[in-house]
N, C-alpha and C positions, 0 to 999 in steps of 0.2 A: 602540503597536508590535505588528505583525503577529507572532505566532509560530506555527510548526509545531513541533510535538514528537512524534519516531517514537519508539515504544518496543518489545518483545514478541521484539526476533531473536534468534538464536541458532543454536547447533547443534544439528542434528535426523540422525536415518538417511535415508536414501532408504525412504519410505513413509511417515514421520511428517508431522507438524501443527504448525502454528506459527499465529497467529491475530496477527498487526502493528495497533498500535493509532496513532494519528497524534492529540493534541491540538492543537486548535486554540483562538489566542484572537487578539484584536485586531482583526478585523473581525465581520461579520455572514454567522456560518457557512452558515444556513442561505439563505442568498443564490444560494450559490454551487454551481454542481458542482464537484468534487472528482476527482483522479486519484489512483492510483500508478504510478509507473516504479519501475525498476531499471539499475542498472549493473553491469557488470565490466570489470576493468582494463584499459585500450586498444578499449574499444568504447564504441560512443555509449548515452547514458542510453536506456532503452527504454520505448514503456508499454506498463502491464499494462493498469489498469483504469479504467474509468470511472463515475460516480454524477451523478443529474443532481441538483439543487440539493434537492428531496423526497425524492429517495431511491427515486422510483418506475421510474427507468430505470437500466439499467445494459449496460455492453459490456465485454467480455472482446479481450485480444489472441486469436489463436487456439490459441498456446503455454501456455494457462492454461485455458485455460475448459473447467469443468466439474470442476475442480480447485479452483480459485480463485472467493472469495468477497466483490464488495465492498459495505461495510453503512454506515450512518453513523446517530448518534443526534444528530438536532439541538437534541434540549435539553439536552443535554451536552459541544456543541461535539466532537463524538466522531466519526474518521473508523477503520474497520476494513479487514482485508483477513484471510480466513479465508484456509489456505494448507494443503489436503491432500494425501494421495500424492505429497507432495512428493519430484521427481530432483537428481540432481547439478545437469542443468544451469538449476536456479532457484536457486543458488548466485549472490546479488547482493549488493551495497548498494542498501538499498529506500526509496524516497523519496515523501512524498505532497507532490501538489503542490495549488495553490489560492490563486484571489485574487491572481495573477502572482505567489506567494512559494512557494518550497521547503523542506520541513524541510531537517535537517541528514542522515538518513540512517541506518539500523539495518541491521545486520549480518547475512543471513544466510547458511550454512552448511550443503549437504546433503551429510556426509560420512558413511561407516561410522566 
């Protein structure tokens, strides 16, 4: 069955960095564009970034442009989100999405 498993979340101070990973299985990972979303309590899930199936094309929400980088390793079925210069407003549960499936999410908290 399809599985998307995020990891790498945690507590970080403002200005710090984290790298999220999403391990994919159960489908042909290299055939699908992949996405990162995030959600805070009481808010709708927000799109963060997209990467094309081959990895050549990326797009970002304006709120993270220049700070976050989405990438993928199709040989290892892994999706990444490198997050730098983190701000308190980046605090959220981060989800990977692809092939019409969601991961379970990983919590990112940016606080002193």
